[in-house]
All heavy atoms as a GROMACS GRO file, in nm:
protein
  622
    1MET      N    1   5.200   3.735  -5.777
    1MET     CA    2   5.277   3.826  -5.839
    1MET      C    3   5.188   3.934  -5.917
    1MET      O    4   5.234   4.050  -5.919
    1MET     CB    5   5.381   3.780  -5.935
    1MET     CG    6   5.500   3.697  -5.870
    1MET     SD    7   5.610   3.645  -5.983
    1MET     CE    8   5.728   3.559  -5.891
    2LEU      N    9   5.092   3.881  -5.987
    2LEU     CA   10   5.003   3.972  -6.055
    2LEU      C   11   4.942   4.087  -5.957
    2LEU      O   12   4.925   4.196  -6.004
    2LEU     CB   13   4.906   3.904  -6.132
    2LEU     CG   14   4.818   3.988  -6.232
    2LEU    CD1   15   4.924   4.040  -6.337
    2LEU    CD2   16   4.718   3.894  -6.297
    3ALA      N   17   4.912   4.057  -5.844
    3ALA     CA   18   4.849   4.143  -5.738
    3ALA      C   19   4.950   4.260  -5.710
    3ALA      O   20   4.918   4.367  -5.672
    3ALA     CB   21   4.813   4.078  -5.605
    4SER      N   22   5.084   4.230  -5.736
    4SER     CA   23   5.186   4.332  -5.707
    4SER      C   24   5.247   4.407  -5.817
    4SER      O   25   5.323   4.495  -5.794
    4SER     CB   26   5.301   4.260  -5.637
    4SER     OG   27   5.265   4.182  -5.524
    5VAL      N   28   5.191   4.393  -5.928
    5VAL     CA   29   5.231   4.464  -6.054
    5VAL      C   30   5.219   4.609  -6.038
    5VAL      O   31   5.316   4.687  -6.060
    5VAL     CB   32   5.164   4.418  -6.172
    5VAL    CG1   33   5.186   4.510  -6.288
    5VAL    CG2   34   5.203   4.275  -6.201
    6ASP      N   35   5.099   4.663  -5.981
    6ASP     CA   36   5.072   4.802  -5.966
    6ASP      C   37   5.181   4.864  -5.872
    6ASP      O   38   5.233   4.971  -5.898
    6ASP     CB   39   4.942   4.830  -5.918
    6ASP     CG   40   4.832   4.809  -6.033
    6ASP    OD1   41   4.878   4.818  -6.149
    6ASP    OD2   42   4.727   4.782  -5.995
    7ASP      N   43   5.212   4.792  -5.755
    7ASP     CA   44   5.298   4.845  -5.662
    7ASP      C   45   5.456   4.849  -5.715
    7ASP      O   46   5.516   4.943  -5.686
    7ASP     CB   47   5.304   4.755  -5.537
    7ASP     CG   48   5.175   4.757  -5.464
    7ASP    OD1   49   5.096   4.848  -5.475
    7ASP    OD2   50   5.148   4.657  -5.384
    8ALA      N   51   5.486   4.752  -5.798
    8ALA     CA   52   5.610   4.751  -5.854
    8ALA      C   53   5.624   4.881  -5.959
    8ALA      O   54   5.731   4.934  -5.964
    8ALA     CB   55   5.635   4.628  -5.934
    9LEU      N   56   5.519   4.895  -6.031
    9LEU     CA   57   5.536   5.012  -6.137
    9LEU      C   58   5.540   5.137  -6.062
    9LEU      O   59   5.614   5.231  -6.092
    9LEU     CB   60   5.402   5.003  -6.225
    9LEU     CG   61   5.398   4.887  -6.313
    9LEU    CD1   62   5.265   4.892  -6.397
    9LEU    CD2   63   5.511   4.892  -6.417
   10VAL      N   64   5.471   5.172  -5.951
   10VAL     CA   65   5.483   5.285  -5.877
   10VAL      C   66   5.612   5.307  -5.821
   10VAL      O   67   5.670   5.409  -5.818
   10VAL     CB   68   5.363   5.286  -5.760
   10VAL    CG1   69   5.390   5.388  -5.664
   10VAL    CG2   70   5.240   5.291  -5.821
   11ALA      N   71   5.670   5.197  -5.763
   11ALA     CA   72   5.799   5.208  -5.706
   11ALA      C   73   5.911   5.228  -5.817
   11ALA      O   74   5.988   5.316  -5.792
   11ALA     CB   75   5.845   5.071  -5.639
   12LEU      N   76   5.891   5.170  -5.938
   12LEU     CA   77   5.985   5.206  -6.050
   12LEU      C   78   5.971   5.346  -6.089
   12LEU      O   79   6.075   5.412  -6.124
   12LEU     CB   80   5.973   5.107  -6.167
   12LEU     CG   81   6.022   4.968  -6.126
   12LEU    CD1   82   5.971   4.862  -6.235
   12LEU    CD2   83   6.162   4.959  -6.108
   13GLN      N   84   5.856   5.394  -6.100
   13GLN     CA   85   5.830   5.528  -6.150
   13GLN      C   86   5.884   5.626  -6.051
   13GLN      O   87   5.945   5.721  -6.082
   13GLN     CB   88   5.681   5.560  -6.163
   13GLN     CG   89   5.621   5.485  -6.297
   13GLN     CD   90   5.480   5.502  -6.290
   13GLN    OE1   91   5.403   5.534  -6.191
   13GLN    NE2   92   5.416   5.472  -6.416
   14ARG      N   93   5.878   5.599  -5.911
   14ARG     CA   94   5.926   5.690  -5.808
   14ARG      C   95   6.079   5.690  -5.824
   14ARG      O   96   6.144   5.801  -5.820
   14ARG     CB   97   5.885   5.634  -5.673
   14ARG     CG   98   5.920   5.735  -5.561
   14ARG     CD   99   5.876   5.684  -5.431
   14ARG     NE  100   5.745   5.638  -5.421
   14ARG     CZ  101   5.701   5.504  -5.390
   14ARG    NH1  102   5.790   5.423  -5.348
   14ARG    NH2  103   5.579   5.479  -5.400
   15ALA      N  104   6.147   5.584  -5.840
   15ALA     CA  105   6.295   5.571  -5.854
   15ALA      C  106   6.340   5.640  -5.976
   15ALA      O  107   6.442   5.716  -5.981
   15ALA     CB  108   6.341   5.426  -5.846
   16SER      N  109   6.258   5.638  -6.084
   16SER     CA  110   6.307   5.700  -6.212
   16SER      C  111   6.290   5.856  -6.200
   16SER      O  112   6.380   5.919  -6.246
   16SER     CB  113   6.196   5.645  -6.315
   16SER     OG  114   6.233   5.727  -6.436
   17ARG      N  115   6.189   5.900  -6.135
   17ARG     CA  116   6.183   6.046  -6.108
   17ARG      C  117   6.294   6.096  -6.015
   17ARG      O  118   6.336   6.204  -6.041
   17ARG     CB  119   6.048   6.081  -6.041
   17ARG     CG  120   5.933   6.083  -6.131
   17ARG     CD  121   5.802   6.146  -6.070
   17ARG     NE  122   5.772   6.083  -5.945
   17ARG     CZ  123   5.665   5.979  -5.945
   17ARG    NH1  124   5.612   5.940  -6.062
   17ARG    NH2  125   5.639   5.916  -5.836
   18VAL      N  126   6.326   6.022  -5.924
   18VAL     CA  127   6.446   6.060  -5.838
   18VAL      C  128   6.572   6.068  -5.915
   18VAL      O  129   6.652   6.160  -5.902
   18VAL     CB  130   6.457   5.957  -5.714
   18VAL    CG1  131   6.590   5.988  -5.640
   18VAL    CG2  132   6.347   5.976  -5.613
   19ARG      N  133   6.595   5.966  -6.005
   19ARG     CA  134   6.717   5.965  -6.076
   19ARG      C  135   6.716   6.084  -6.177
   19ARG      O  136   6.824   6.139  -6.202
   19ARG     CB  137   6.724   5.838  -6.149
   19ARG     CG  138   6.767   5.719  -6.073
   19ARG     CD  139   6.797   5.599  -6.155
   19ARG     NE  140   6.833   5.497  -6.072
   19ARG     CZ  141   6.769   5.393  -6.048
   19ARG    NH1  142   6.642   5.379  -6.108
   19ARG    NH2  143   6.790   5.285  -5.966
   20GLU      N  144   6.606   6.109  -6.239
   20GLU     CA  145   6.592   6.218  -6.348
   20GLU      C  146   6.604   6.352  -6.293
   20GLU      O  147   6.643   6.456  -6.348
   20GLU     CB  148   6.466   6.206  -6.427
   20GLU     CG  149   6.474   6.080  -6.511
   20GLU     CD  150   6.334   6.060  -6.581
   20GLU    OE1  151   6.241   6.128  -6.549
   20GLU    OE2  152   6.322   5.962  -6.656
   21SER      N  153   6.566   6.367  -6.152
   21SER     CA  154   6.560   6.508  -6.088
   21SER      C  155   6.695   6.564  -6.073
   21SER      O  156   6.711   6.686  -6.073
   21SER     CB  157   6.477   6.492  -5.960
   21SER     OG  158   6.564   6.429  -5.865
   22GLY      N  159   6.808   6.475  -6.046
   22GLY     CA  160   6.928   6.526  -6.019
   22GLY      C  161   6.952   6.587  -5.889
   22GLY      O  162   7.064   6.635  -5.858
   23GLN      N  163   6.860   6.586  -5.806
   23GLN     CA  164   6.862   6.627  -5.674
   23GLN      C  165   6.866   6.512  -5.568
   23GLN      O  166   6.774   6.471  -5.512
   23GLN     CB  167   6.748   6.726  -5.636
   23GLN     CG  168   6.737   6.844  -5.724
   23GLN     CD  169   6.606   6.922  -5.699
   23GLN    OE1  170   6.538   6.897  -5.611
   23GLN    NE2  171   6.593   7.032  -5.783
   24HIS      N  172   6.977   6.464  -5.545
   24HIS     CA  173   7.004   6.348  -5.472
   24HIS      C  174   7.032   6.384  -5.318
   24HIS      O  175   7.060   6.287  -5.234
   24HIS     CB  176   7.099   6.254  -5.529
   24HIS     CG  177   7.059   6.212  -5.658
   24HIS    ND1  178   6.940   6.139  -5.692
   24HIS    CD2  179   7.103   6.248  -5.782
   24HIS    CE1  180   6.925   6.115  -5.820
   24HIS    NE2  181   7.031   6.184  -5.879
   25GLY      N  182   7.087   6.493  -5.287
   25GLY     CA  183   7.125   6.525  -5.153
   25GLY      C  184   7.215   6.645  -5.149
   25GLY      O  185   7.240   6.703  -5.257
   26LEU      N  186   7.252   6.688  -5.033
   26LEU     CA  187   7.324   6.821  -5.023
   26LEU      C  188   7.476   6.780  -5.045
   26LEU      O  189   7.546   6.879  -5.079
   26LEU     CB  190   7.308   6.875  -4.879
   26LEU     CG  191   7.164   6.923  -4.862
   26LEU    CD1  192   7.141   6.969  -4.722
   26LEU    CD2  193   7.123   7.042  -4.952
   27VAL      N  194   7.519   6.669  -5.001
   27VAL     CA  195   7.669   6.644  -5.010
   27VAL      C  196   7.692   6.552  -5.119
   27VAL      O  197   7.663   6.421  -5.102
   27VAL     CB  198   7.719   6.592  -4.877
   27VAL    CG1  199   7.853   6.557  -4.874
   27VAL    CG2  200   7.671   6.683  -4.766
   28GLY      N  201   7.736   6.584  -5.228
   28GLY     CA  202   7.775   6.497  -5.354
   28GLY      C  203   7.657   6.431  -5.395
   28GLY      O  204   7.544   6.474  -5.380
   29ARG      N  205   7.688   6.345  -5.474
   29ARG     CA  206   7.584   6.247  -5.534
   29ARG      C  207   7.585   6.112  -5.488
   29ARG      O  208   7.680   6.031  -5.538
   29ARG     CB  209   7.596   6.261  -5.692
   29ARG     CG  210   7.500   6.187  -5.767
   29ARG     CD  211   7.518   6.204  -5.917
   29ARG     NE  212   7.418   6.117  -5.981
   29ARG     CZ  213   7.381   6.142  -6.109
   29ARG    NH1  214   7.407   6.246  -6.172
   29ARG    NH2  215   7.289   6.058  -6.161
   30PRO      N  216   7.507   6.078  -5.406
   30PRO     CA  217   7.517   5.940  -5.347
   30PRO      C  218   7.475   5.837  -5.453
   30PRO      O  219   7.395   5.868  -5.553
   30PRO     CB  220   7.409   5.940  -5.238
   30PRO     CG  221   7.315   6.046  -5.261
   30PRO     CD  222   7.387   6.146  -5.347
   31ARG      N  223   7.523   5.715  -5.436
   31ARG     CA  224   7.486   5.608  -5.537
   31ARG      C  225   7.348   5.556  -5.500
   31ARG      O  226   7.314   5.529  -5.384
   31ARG     CB  227   7.584   5.493  -5.514
   31ARG     CG  228   7.722   5.522  -5.563
   31ARG     CD  229   7.813   5.411  -5.545
   31ARG     NE  230   7.778   5.300  -5.635
   31ARG     CZ  231   7.827   5.183  -5.621
   31ARG    NH1  232   7.922   5.151  -5.539
   31ARG    NH2  233   7.786   5.081  -5.710
   32LEU      N  234   7.258   5.563  -5.611
   32LEU     CA  235   7.122   5.512  -5.583
   32LEU      C  236   7.122   5.360  -5.604
   32LEU      O  237   7.205   5.301  -5.676
   32LEU     CB  238   7.033   5.572  -5.690
   32LEU     CG  239   7.024   5.723  -5.691
   32LEU    CD1  240   6.948   5.775  -5.810
   32LEU    CD2  241   6.943   5.761  -5.561
   33PRO      N  242   7.035   5.295  -5.528
   33PRO     CA  243   7.031   5.144  -5.521
   33PRO      C  244   6.981   5.106  -5.663
   33PRO      O  245   6.902   5.170  -5.729
   33PRO     CB  246   6.928   5.109  -5.425
   33PRO     CG  247   6.850   5.239  -5.404
   33PRO     CD  248   6.950   5.341  -5.428
   34ARG      N  249   7.042   4.994  -5.712
   34ARG     CA  250   7.003   4.940  -5.837
   34ARG      C  251   6.873   4.872  -5.834
   34ARG      O  252   6.793   4.860  -5.922
   34ARG     CB  253   7.116   4.847  -5.887
   34ARG     CG  254   7.233   4.922  -5.933
   34ARG     CD  255   7.332   4.820  -6.000
   34ARG     NE  256   7.454   4.894  -6.015
   34ARG     CZ  257   7.509   4.891  -6.132
   34ARG    NH1  258   7.467   4.826  -6.239
   34ARG    NH2  259   7.623   4.949  -6.155
   35ARG      N  260   6.834   4.815  -5.709
   35ARG     CA  261   6.708   4.742  -5.698
   35ARG      C  262   6.611   4.839  -5.619
   35ARG      O  263   6.644   4.914  -5.539
   35ARG     CB  264   6.723   4.624  -5.608
   35ARG     CG  265   6.818   4.520  -5.684
   35ARG     CD  266   6.823   4.394  -5.611
   35ARG     NE  267   6.905   4.304  -5.667
   35ARG     CZ  268   6.941   4.189  -5.628
   35ARG    NH1  269   6.903   4.153  -5.509
   35ARG    NH2  270   7.023   4.108  -5.694
   36VAL      N  271   6.488   4.835  -5.668
   36VAL     CA  272   6.380   4.917  -5.616
   36VAL      C  273   6.301   4.828  -5.517
   36VAL      O  274   6.242   4.731  -5.577
   36VAL     CB  275   6.297   4.973  -5.735
   36VAL    CG1  276   6.194   5.062  -5.661
   36VAL    CG2  277   6.379   5.055  -5.818
   37PRO      N  278   6.313   4.856  -5.390
   37PRO     CA  279   6.242   4.768  -5.306
   37PRO      C  280   6.088   4.776  -5.296
   37PRO      O  281   6.031   4.892  -5.297
   37PRO     CB  282   6.300   4.812  -5.156
   37PRO     CG  283   6.347   4.942  -5.177
   37PRO     CD  284   6.383   4.963  -5.319
   38PHE      N  285   6.016   4.671  -5.295
   38PHE     CA  286   5.880   4.665  -5.273
   38PHE      C  287   5.843   4.532  -5.234
   38PHE      O  288   5.923   4.433  -5.248
   38PHE     CB  289   5.794   4.700  -5.395
   38PHE     CG  290   5.797   4.610  -5.515
   38PHE    CD1  291   5.682   4.519  -5.526
   38PHE    CD2  292   5.898   4.600  -5.594
   38PHE    CE1  293   5.684   4.419  -5.614
   38PHE    CE2  294   5.895   4.496  -5.701
   38PHE     CZ  295   5.795   4.412  -5.704
   39GLU      N  296   5.726   4.518  -5.170
   39GLU     CA  297   5.692   4.377  -5.120
   39GLU      C  298   5.582   4.318  -5.199
   39GLU      O  299   5.493   4.384  -5.245
   39GLU     CB  300   5.658   4.386  -4.971
   39GLU     CG  301   5.769   4.427  -4.886
   39GLU     CD  302   5.719   4.416  -4.726
   39GLU    OE1  303   5.635   4.341  -4.699
   39GLU    OE2  304   5.782   4.482  -4.651
   40LEU      N  305   5.591   4.189  -5.230
   40LEU     CA  306   5.493   4.115  -5.295
   40LEU      C  307   5.365   4.105  -5.193
   40LEU      O  308   5.377   4.085  -5.080
   40LEU     CB  309   5.524   3.976  -5.321
   40LEU     CG  310   5.635   3.965  -5.440
   40LEU    CD1  311   5.687   3.823  -5.456
   40LEU    CD2  312   5.573   4.024  -5.573
   41ARG      N  313   5.245   4.128  -5.260
   41ARG     CA  314   5.122   4.125  -5.184
   41ARG      C  315   5.080   3.977  -5.164
   41ARG      O  316   5.108   3.892  -5.257
   41ARG     CB  317   5.006   4.185  -5.251
   41ARG     CG  318   5.029   4.341  -5.248
   41ARG     CD  319   4.901   4.392  -5.299
   41ARG     NE  320   4.925   4.540  -5.326
   41ARG     CZ  321   4.823   4.622  -5.353
   41ARG    NH1  322   4.692   4.572  -5.372
   41ARG    NH2  323   4.832   4.741  -5.359
   42GLU      N  324   5.022   3.942  -5.058
   42GLU     CA  325   4.956   3.811  -5.047
   42GLU      C  326   4.820   3.817  -5.124
   42GLU      O  327   4.743   3.916  -5.108
   42GLU     CB  328   4.928   3.778  -4.894
   42GLU     CG  329   5.062   3.758  -4.820
   42GLU     CD  330   5.125   3.624  -4.859
   42GLU    OE1  331   5.049   3.528  -4.896
   42GLU    OE2  332   5.254   3.619  -4.856
   43ALA      N  333   4.796   3.719  -5.198
   43ALA     CA  334   4.677   3.714  -5.264
   43ALA      C  335   4.614   3.565  -5.280
   43ALA      O  336   4.702   3.480  -5.274
   43ALA     CB  337   4.696   3.766  -5.414
   44GLU      N  338   4.490   3.575  -5.279
   44GLU     CA  339   4.424   3.427  -5.313
   44GLU      C  340   4.458   3.376  -5.443
   44GLU      O  341   4.475   3.452  -5.537
   44GLU     CB  342   4.284   3.434  -5.284
   44GLU     CG  343   4.237   3.469  -5.144
   44GLU     CD  344   4.265   3.364  -5.053
   44GLU    OE1  345   4.256   3.242  -5.083
   44GLU    OE2  346   4.310   3.398  -4.934
   45PRO      N  347   4.479   3.244  -5.452
   45PRO     CA  348   4.508   3.195  -5.592
   45PRO      C  349   4.379   3.208  -5.681
   45PRO      O  350   4.269   3.211  -5.626
   45PRO     CB  351   4.537   3.041  -5.569
   45PRO     CG  352   4.551   3.028  -5.415
   45PRO     CD  353   4.492   3.146  -5.352
   46TRP      N  354   4.401   3.224  -5.799
   46TRP     CA  355   4.291   3.232  -5.896
   46TRP      C  356   4.212   3.098  -5.902
   46TRP      O  357   4.272   2.993  -5.907
   46TRP     CB  358   4.341   3.261  -6.040
   46TRP     CG  359   4.375   3.410  -6.058
   46TRP    CD1  360   4.382   3.516  -5.965
   46TRP    CD2  361   4.434   3.463  -6.178
   46TRP    NE1  362   4.417   3.617  -6.013
   46TRP    CE2  363   4.473   3.604  -6.153
   46TRP    CE3  364   4.473   3.417  -6.305
   46TRP    CZ2  365   4.519   3.677  -6.245
   46TRP    CZ3  366   4.530   3.497  -6.392
   46TRP    CH2  367   4.550   3.625  -6.374
   47SER      N  368   4.085   3.122  -5.915
   47SER     CA  369   4.006   2.994  -5.949
   47SER      C  370   4.032   2.938  -6.086
   47SER      O  371   4.096   3.019  -6.170
   47SER     CB  372   3.858   3.031  -5.940
   47SER     OG  373   3.816   3.117  -6.045
   48GLU      N  374   3.993   2.813  -6.115
   48GLU     CA  375   4.035   2.756  -6.246
   48GLU      C  376   3.958   2.848  -6.353
   48GLU      O  377   4.026   2.864  -6.464
   48GLU     CB  378   3.980   2.629  -6.253
   48GLU     CG  379   4.018   2.551  -6.375
   48GLU     CD  380   3.979   2.407  -6.390
   48GLU    OE1  381   3.927   2.355  -6.288
   48GLU    OE2  382   4.010   2.342  -6.495
   49GLU      N  383   3.837   2.885  -6.323
   49GLU     CA  384   3.773   2.972  -6.415
   49GLU      C  385   3.840   3.101  -6.456
   49GLU      O  386   3.857   3.141  -6.565
   49GLU     CB  387   3.628   3.009  -6.371
   49GLU     CG  388   3.539   3.082  -6.456
   49GLU     CD  389   3.403   3.096  -6.403
   49GLU    OE1  390   3.351   3.001  -6.353
   49GLU    OE2  391   3.344   3.219  -6.420
   50GLU      N  392   3.893   3.168  -6.350
   50GLU     CA  393   3.959   3.299  -6.369
   50GLU      C  394   4.095   3.278  -6.442
   50GLU      O  395   4.130   3.344  -6.538
   50GLU     CB  396   3.994   3.359  -6.236
   50GLU     CG  397   3.885   3.425  -6.162
   50GLU     CD  398   3.924   3.474  -6.022
   50GLU    OE1  399   3.989   3.392  -5.950
   50GLU    OE2  400   3.890   3.578  -5.994
   51ARG      N  401   4.162   3.168  -6.404
   51ARG     CA  402   4.282   3.130  -6.472
   51ARG      C  403   4.268   3.104  -6.617
   51ARG      O  404   4.341   3.160  -6.711
   51ARG     CB  405   4.356   3.014  -6.405
   51ARG     CG  406   4.491   2.975  -6.466
   51ARG     CD  407   4.565   2.855  -6.380
   51ARG     NE  408   4.475   2.760  -6.339
   51ARG     CZ  409   4.429   2.656  -6.408
   51ARG    NH1  410   4.455   2.648  -6.540
   51ARG    NH2  411   4.341   2.563  -6.364
   52LEU      N  412   4.174   3.012  -6.647
   52LEU     CA  413   4.146   2.994  -6.797
   52LEU      C  414   4.096   3.113  -6.866
   52LEU      O  415   4.135   3.134  -6.983
   52LEU     CB  416   4.040   2.879  -6.808
   52LEU     CG  417   4.093   2.738  -6.758
   52LEU    CD1  418   3.977   2.648  -6.755
   52LEU    CD2  419   4.210   2.683  -6.845
   53ALA      N  420   4.011   3.194  -6.810
   53ALA     CA  421   3.963   3.310  -6.886
   53ALA      C  422   4.085   3.417  -6.904
   53ALA      O  423   4.099   3.462  -7.014
   53ALA     CB  424   3.867   3.390  -6.797
   54SER      N  425   4.177   3.420  -6.821
   54SER     CA  426   4.300   3.508  -6.836
   54SER      C  427   4.392   3.450  -6.946
   54SER      O  428   4.442   3.520  -7.027
   54SER     CB  429   4.374   3.518  -6.705
   54SER     OG  430   4.305   3.592  -6.608
   55GLU      N  431   4.411   3.314  -6.945
   55GLU     CA  432   4.497   3.249  -7.050
   55GLU      C  433   4.435   3.281  -7.180
   55GLU      O  434   4.504   3.324  -7.278
   55GLU     CB  435   4.492   3.102  -7.033
   55GLU     CG  436   4.583   3.056  -6.911
   55GLU     CD  437   4.577   2.906  -6.895
   55GLU    OE1  438   4.511   2.834  -6.984
   55GLU    OE2  439   4.647   2.852  -6.807
   56TYR      N  440   4.298   3.258  -7.195
   56TYR     CA  441   4.232   3.289  -7.327
   56TYR      C  442   4.250   3.431  -7.370
   56TYR      O  443   4.270   3.461  -7.486
   56TYR     CB  444   4.091   3.234  -7.323
   56TYR     CG  445   4.026   3.230  -7.454
   56TYR    CD1  446   4.051   3.124  -7.547
   56TYR    CD2  447   3.951   3.334  -7.512
   56TYR    CE1  448   3.998   3.108  -7.669
   56TYR    CE2  449   3.890   3.318  -7.626
   56TYR     CZ  450   3.918   3.217  -7.713
   56TYR     OH  451   3.865   3.209  -7.838
   57ALA      N  452   4.225   3.521  -7.274
   57ALA     CA  453   4.221   3.666  -7.312
   57ALA      C  454   4.354   3.711  -7.364
   57ALA      O  455   4.377   3.789  -7.448
   57ALA     CB  456   4.190   3.743  -7.184
   58MET      N  457   4.465   3.636  -7.281
   58MET     CA  458   4.611   3.688  -7.329
   58MET      C  459   4.649   3.620  -7.456
   58MET      O  460   4.725   3.680  -7.533
   58MET     CB  461   4.698   3.672  -7.215
   58MET     CG  462   4.839   3.711  -7.245
   58MET     SD  463   4.938   3.710  -7.091
   58MET     CE  464   4.883   3.857  -7.015
   59LEU      N  465   4.630   3.491  -7.453
   59LEU     CA  466   4.691   3.418  -7.571
   59LEU      C  467   4.602   3.374  -7.684
   59LEU      O  468   4.637   3.351  -7.795
   59LEU     CB  469   4.746   3.276  -7.511
   59LEU     CG  470   4.842   3.288  -7.405
   59LEU    CD1  471   4.871   3.160  -7.343
   59LEU    CD2  472   4.966   3.344  -7.449
   60GLY      N  473   4.471   3.371  -7.656
   60GLY     CA  474   4.372   3.348  -7.761
   60GLY      C  475   4.342   3.191  -7.766
   60GLY      O  476   4.267   3.141  -7.852
   61PHE      N  477   4.408   3.126  -7.678
   61PHE     CA  478   4.370   2.975  -7.667
   61PHE      C  479   4.404   2.930  -7.523
   61PHE      O  480   4.468   3.004  -7.445
   61PHE     CB  481   4.448   2.882  -7.768
   61PHE     CG  482   4.604   2.914  -7.754
   61PHE    CD1  483   4.681   2.828  -7.677
   61PHE    CD2  484   4.656   3.015  -7.834
   61PHE    CE1  485   4.820   2.852  -7.672
   61PHE    CE2  486   4.799   3.035  -7.833
   61PHE     CZ  487   4.871   2.951  -7.747
   62TYR      N  488   4.360   2.812  -7.485
   62TYR     CA  489   4.374   2.760  -7.344
   62TYR      C  490   4.514   2.683  -7.346
   62TYR      O  491   4.544   2.604  -7.425
   62TYR     CB  492   4.260   2.669  -7.313
   62TYR     CG  493   4.129   2.748  -7.303
   62TYR    CD1  494   4.040   2.732  -7.398
   62TYR    CD2  495   4.099   2.836  -7.209
   62TYR    CE1  496   3.918   2.795  -7.406
   62TYR    CE2  497   3.979   2.895  -7.194
   62TYR     CZ  498   3.887   2.882  -7.296
   62TYR     OH  499   3.767   2.947  -7.308
   63VAL      N  500   4.576   2.696  -7.226
   63VAL     CA  501   4.714   2.633  -7.218
   63VAL      C  502   4.694   2.516  -7.102
   63VAL      O  503   4.738   2.406  -7.119
   63VAL     CB  504   4.815   2.718  -7.170
   63VAL    CG1  505   4.946   2.656  -7.138
   63VAL    CG2  506   4.846   2.831  -7.274
   64SER      N  507   4.639   2.546  -6.985
   64SER     CA  508   4.639   2.449  -6.867
   64SER      C  509   4.518   2.378  -6.861
   64SER      O  510   4.499   2.306  -6.767
   64SER     CB  511   4.662   2.531  -6.748
   64SER     OG  512   4.572   2.625  -6.729
   65GLY      N  513   4.422   2.386  -6.956
   65GLY     CA  514   4.303   2.322  -6.954
   65GLY      C  515   4.200   2.378  -7.052
   65GLY      O  516   4.248   2.446  -7.143
   66HIS      N  517   4.074   2.349  -7.028
   66HIS     CA  518   3.983   2.408  -7.116
   66HIS      C  519   3.853   2.436  -7.030
   66HIS      O  520   3.828   2.371  -6.934
   66HIS     CB  521   3.933   2.304  -7.232
   66HIS     CG  522   3.853   2.371  -7.337
   66HIS    ND1  523   3.719   2.394  -7.328
   66HIS    CD2  524   3.892   2.418  -7.452
   66HIS    CE1  525   3.671   2.447  -7.423
   66HIS    NE2  526   3.777   2.466  -7.514
   67ARG      N  527   3.785   2.538  -7.058
   67ARG     CA  528   3.674   2.583  -6.978
   67ARG      C  529   3.560   2.484  -6.976
   67ARG      O  530   3.486   2.484  -6.880
   67ARG     CB  531   3.617   2.711  -7.024
   67ARG     CG  532   3.565   2.724  -7.158
   67ARG     CD  533   3.517   2.876  -7.186
   67ARG     NE  534   3.449   2.863  -7.322
   67ARG     CZ  535   3.316   2.873  -7.330
   67ARG    NH1  536   3.247   2.876  -7.231
   67ARG    NH2  537   3.273   2.861  -7.448
   68LEU      N  538   3.543   2.397  -7.063
   68LEU     CA  539   3.446   2.289  -7.075
   68LEU      C  540   3.492   2.162  -7.010
   68LEU      O  541   3.404   2.066  -7.008
   68LEU     CB  542   3.394   2.266  -7.221
   68LEU     CG  543   3.325   2.384  -7.287
   68LEU    CD1  544   3.300   2.352  -7.435
   68LEU    CD2  545   3.211   2.431  -7.210
   69GLN      N  546   3.614   2.153  -6.961
   69GLN     CA  547   3.665   2.021  -6.892
   69GLN      C  548   3.566   1.980  -6.786
   69GLN      O  549   3.550   1.868  -6.763
   69GLN     CB  550   3.808   2.065  -6.839
   69GLN     CG  551   3.872   1.941  -6.793
   69GLN     CD  552   3.907   1.834  -6.901
   69GLN    OE1  553   3.923   1.866  -7.017
   69GLN    NE2  554   3.923   1.718  -6.862
   70SER      N  555   3.516   2.082  -6.704
   70SER     CA  556   3.429   2.045  -6.590
   70SER      C  557   3.313   1.975  -6.638
   70SER      O  558   3.241   1.904  -6.553
   70SER     CB  559   3.407   2.160  -6.504
   70SER     OG  560   3.334   2.256  -6.569
   71MET      N  561   3.265   2.010  -6.761
   71MET     CA  562   3.142   1.949  -6.810
   71MET      C  563   3.166   1.812  -6.877
   71MET      O  564   3.063   1.751  -6.914
   71MET     CB  565   3.077   2.043  -6.912
   71MET     CG  566   3.050   2.195  -6.873
   71MET     SD  567   2.931   2.182  -6.732
   71MET     CE  568   2.788   2.141  -6.819
   72ARG      N  569   3.281   1.769  -6.881
   72ARG     CA  570   3.312   1.642  -6.945
   72ARG      C  571   3.233   1.533  -6.886
   72ARG      O  572   3.177   1.436  -6.946
   72ARG     CB  573   3.463   1.614  -6.943
   72ARG     CG  574   3.506   1.491  -7.015
   72ARG     CD  575   3.662   1.487  -6.991
   72ARG     NE  576   3.713   1.406  -7.107
   72ARG     CZ  577   3.832   1.393  -7.132
   72ARG    NH1  578   3.925   1.452  -7.048
   72ARG    NH2  579   3.878   1.324  -7.234
   73ARG      N  580   3.232   1.528  -6.749
   73ARG     CA  581   3.158   1.427  -6.678
   73ARG      C  582   3.023   1.421  -6.700
   73ARG      O  583   2.955   1.311  -6.727
   73ARG     CB  584   3.190   1.439  -6.522
   73ARG     CG  585   3.140   1.322  -6.442
   73ARG     CD  586   3.189   1.350  -6.307
   73ARG     NE  587   3.196   1.494  -6.283
   73ARG     CZ  588   3.212   1.551  -6.167
   73ARG    NH1  589   3.223   1.480  -6.060
   73ARG    NH2  590   3.207   1.688  -6.150
   74VAL      N  591   2.957   1.535  -6.714
   74VAL     CA  592   2.813   1.546  -6.740
   74VAL      C  593   2.778   1.505  -6.880
   74VAL      O  594   2.681   1.424  -6.896
   74VAL     CB  595   2.764   1.699  -6.726
   74VAL    CG1  596   2.627   1.715  -6.760
   74VAL    CG2  597   2.784   1.749  -6.581
   75CYS      N  598   2.862   1.543  -6.972
   75CYS     CA  599   2.837   1.501  -7.107
   75CYS      C  600   2.854   1.351  -7.135
   75CYS      O  601   2.784   1.295  -7.227
   75CYS     CB  602   2.939   1.569  -7.215
   75CYS     SG  603   2.904   1.747  -7.215
   76ARG      N  604   2.934   1.280  -7.068
   76ARG     CA  605   2.953   1.139  -7.087
   76ARG      C  606   2.828   1.056  -7.036
   76ARG      O  607   2.802   0.956  -7.077
   76ARG     CB  608   3.077   1.082  -6.998
   76ARG     CG  609   3.199   1.122  -7.064
   76ARG     CD  610   3.316   1.050  -6.988
   76ARG     NE  611   3.440   1.090  -7.059
   76ARG     CZ  612   3.562   1.055  -7.023
   76ARG    NH1  613   3.572   0.996  -6.900
   76ARG    NH2  614   3.663   1.089  -7.087
   77ASN      N  615   2.751   1.116  -6.942
   77ASN     CA  616   2.640   1.036  -6.885
   77ASN      C  617   2.525   1.062  -6.975
   77ASN      O  618   2.454   1.073  -7.036
   77ASN     CB  619   2.612   1.084  -6.747
   77ASN     CG  620   2.720   1.053  -6.644
   77ASN    OD1  621   2.791   0.954  -6.673
   77ASN    ND2  622   2.724   1.125  -6.552
   0.00000   0.00000   0.00000
């Protein structure tokens, strides 16, 4: 979903400009769709490192793991 955020914002901005312009057609004022269509992009899942870095950047702490978790096995030996 994150890969589609920019497309969604562009679609919403375009719909907003159409609504604000007041120029919807020659014959009356057609009803504008309430939903703005756009397609979700296919994207590769984030690696664990990317996911953890994003969690920390957004929240300030780790939620789904810890970046040193992969080193746990090395530290035990």
